[in-house]
C-alpha positions as CSV (number, residue, x, y, z in Angstrom):
1,M,15.0,3.1,16.7
2,L,12.7,2.6,19.7
3,A,13.5,5.6,21.6
4,K,12.5,7.9,18.8
5,I,8.8,6.3,18.5
6,P,7.1,8.7,20.7
7,L,4.2,6.0,21.0
8,G,7.2,3.9,22.8
9,R,6.7,0.5,21.3
10,F,6.5,-1.2,17.9
11,G,3.5,-1.8,16.1
12,E,1.5,-5.2,16.3
13,P,0.7,-7.2,13.1
14,I,-2.9,-7.1,13.9
15,E,-2.6,-2.8,14.3
16,I,-1.7,-2.9,10.3
17,A,-4.0,-5.6,9.5
18,D,-6.7,-3.3,11.4
19,A,-5.9,-0.2,9.3
20,I,-6.3,-2.6,6.1
21,L,-9.5,-3.7,7.2
22,I,-10.8,-0.3,7.5
23,L,-9.9,1.0,4.4
24,A,-11.1,-2.2,2.5
25,S,-14.8,-2.0,4.3
26,S,-17.4,0.9,3.6
27,A,-15.8,2.8,6.6
28,S,-13.4,4.7,4.4
29,D,-15.6,5.5,1.6
30,L,-15.0,9.0,2.0
31,I,-10.9,8.7,2.0
32,S,-9.3,8.8,-1.3
33,G,-5.2,10.2,-2.1
34,D,-4.4,10.1,1.5
35,V,-1.2,8.4,3.3
36,L,-2.1,6.5,6.2
37,M,1.1,6.6,8.6
38,L,1.2,3.6,10.8
39,D,4.3,4.5,12.6
40,G,3.6,5.1,16.3
41,G,4.0,8.9,16.0
42,Y,7.6,8.6,14.4
43,T,7.1,10.8,11.4
44,A,5.4,13.4,13.5
45,A,8.1,13.9,16.0
């Protein structure tokens, strides 16, 4: 699985927490109906 991830590593829990923090803050006020992929580029390959 790791070999298929372009970033070359698995995500850390803090990286998921950071994404949640952004979505819960006013920084995401204009974001709606989107999917945030946190997979190191796996789905883009």
